N, C-alpha and C positions, 0 to 999 in steps of 0.2 A: 875671431878669437872670443870665446865665451868667458864671461865674468861671473863671479859669485853674485847671486841675487841679493840686492839690498832690500831690507825690510823697513828701515827707518830713514827719513829724510836727513841728509847730511847738513842741512841748513837749520831746520827747526826741530828735528828729532821725532816728528809725528810719523805714524805708520804710513808707509807708501802703499799704493794699490798697483796691481798689474793691469795695464790697460791695452797691451798690444802683444799678440803672439804672431810669430812669423816662421814659415817653413823654410829651412835653408836649402831644400832640394828644389821646390817649384816656386818659391817666393810668394806663396799664398800668405796673405796677412789678414788677421782677424783682430778687430778692435772692439773692446767692450771693457767692462769692469769684472775682473776675475778674482775669486777668493784664493788665498794661499792656504796651504796646510798648516796646522798648528806647529808642525816641526820646522817650518821656515823661520819661526821666531827664535829658535834655539841657536846658541853660539856654536861655532865650529868645534870647540872643546866638548860641549855637551853632545853634539852629534857623533863625535868620535867615541865618546863614552858609550852611547847607545849602541853603536856598531859593535864595540867590544863585548858589551853585555849580551847582545843577540847572538854573536858568533859563539860566545861561551854558554849559550842556551840558558841564560839566567843564573848560572852557577857562580855565586858570589866569590867562592874560593878561587875559581879560575880567573875572574876579573881582578881579584887582588893580585894574583900571581902575574898576570899579563901586564897590568899597569904599575905594579910595584907599590901598591897602596894598601892601607889597613882596612879591615872590615868596617869600622866606623866611617872611614872616608868614603868607601863605596856606598854605604847607606846614605850618607849625607849628600853625595852627588845625585843619587837616585831621587831623594826627596826634593832637591833643588829643581830637577827636571820635571818631576810631578807637579810642583808648584808653577813652574814656567808654562806648563801645558794647561794650566787653569784648574787643576784638580786639588782636592784637599789631601794632605799627607798626615800620617800619624806622628806628628812632630813630638808630642810629649813622650809617647812610648819609645820612639827612636832615640830621643835625647837620653832617656833613662837607660836604654840598652847600650848606648854609646858610652855612658859613664861607667857602667858595669864592665864592659869590655876593656875600656881604658885602664880601670883599676886592676883587672886581671893581667893585662899586658905589663903593668908596672910591678906586678907581684904583690900588690896590696891585699888581694884576696885569693883564695884557692879556687881551683876549677869547680869544686863542689859548691862553694859559697856562691860563685857566679851562676851556676845552674839553678840553685835555689832562688836566687834573686830574680833571675830571668823568668822563672815559672810563676812568680807573683804577679 
């Protein structure tokens, strides 16, 4: 029975290394220190989000519809994943865009005002 790969030690929370690979067919065993993909550090929820994003071909409207979440939430989840993978995200711009979209959703500004603010 296969288990989900653990990436952190359950005792001290440090990063675990993969040190053994084994073939289930012929029982060949290879022992060494192996690197994991950056994606192995993501949570199950983050991986499911990435899968939905890819299947939607990066169409944020489709992701919104599939997951039942708002545009700002989609952008926030993307930014969290970008950071978790070790990349910089456009946090300030995203925060400003999120505020504008939230104001539009609450009816505090018109669509034209939102477009003008987003263009700045």
